[in-house]
N, C-alpha and C positions, 0 to 999 in steps of 0.2 A: 714556815713547818720548820721542824729542828728533829734530831735523831735521838732527844731525849725530852723525857716528861718528870716533873716531881709528882709522887703520891706520899702525902705525907715527909716525912725527914729520906726518905728512898728514894734515889734515882732511878728510873726506868731506861735502859739505852738499849738503843736499835742498832743492830751491828749485823754487817753482811761477810760472812766469814769466808775465806779462799783456803782451805788445807793443803798441806801438800807444797808448800811453796819456797823458795829457795831462803828467804829471809824472813823472818818475823819483822810484821812493822803495824802500824797503826796510823793512819790519814785518809781523807779525801773523805768524800762522799760516794751513795750508789743511789739512785733514783730507780724507785719502780715504777711499772707500768701504769698504778694508779696516783703515782704521784709523791708515792711515801720516800721520805728521807733515810737513808742508813749509812752508817759509818763505818768507813771502810778497813778491815782488818786483813792479814796474814799471818799465819803459821808455818811452820815447819814440819808439825805433825799429822799424822797421816789420821782420814775419820774414819778410825774402827776404834767400835767400844769404850767412845766418849774420849780419844787420845786430844782430836782436836781442841773439843772443850773446853776439857782441862787446861790444853796452852792457852788458848783464848783469855780465860780464866785468870791462869798465872801471865800473863800478856798485861793485862789490862789491872792486876795489882801491883804490875812492878811498875808500870810509868804513871798511875795514876799514886802512886805509892800510897795504896788503901790495901787493909787486909783480905788476905784471898778467901779468907772465910768470914767475910763481909760481902762478897762481890758472888751471885750463884744466878743461873738459869733458870728464865722465868717459864720459855718457850723457844721452841726450836731445833729441840734435843741432835734430829736427824737432818735437818735442814740449813742451809747458808746462811738464811736470814734468820736471827735470833735476838733474843729480849734478854737483858738482862736485869738485875734490879742489883743496886748496889746500897747497900742497908747502911744510912747515918750519911749515906754521901751528896744530902741536896744543900753542899757550900758553897760557897761564890768560888773557891779557893778549885773544885773540880770540875765546876763547871766552867771555868774557865781554862780550863786543860781539852778538856771535851773541845770546846768550840774553838780553839787554837786547830784540832786536827782536823776536823770539819772544812776549814780555810784549805789545808794542806791539798793540792792537787797530784 
């Protein structure tokens, strides 16, 4: 099981977001009760009016060195569990970066 899947040229990334954290970071995995794995992410933004979602997109963009406009929220607008589409992201470089972060504890 993995936190990402490929759809054509795009990557779908499963993320569990913790808003209002003291420090923004990406790393490690969280496993839900069904056994699905989610990449853990923390942002300092509060979960009001989409601020935490916007901060997550900005964090991923910076971390992956990928345009913000190519990262969009597929599901989980008001939920901690989110699926993001990274358009054109089905590249070995991005997959390697994501896999590195899954192994971080």
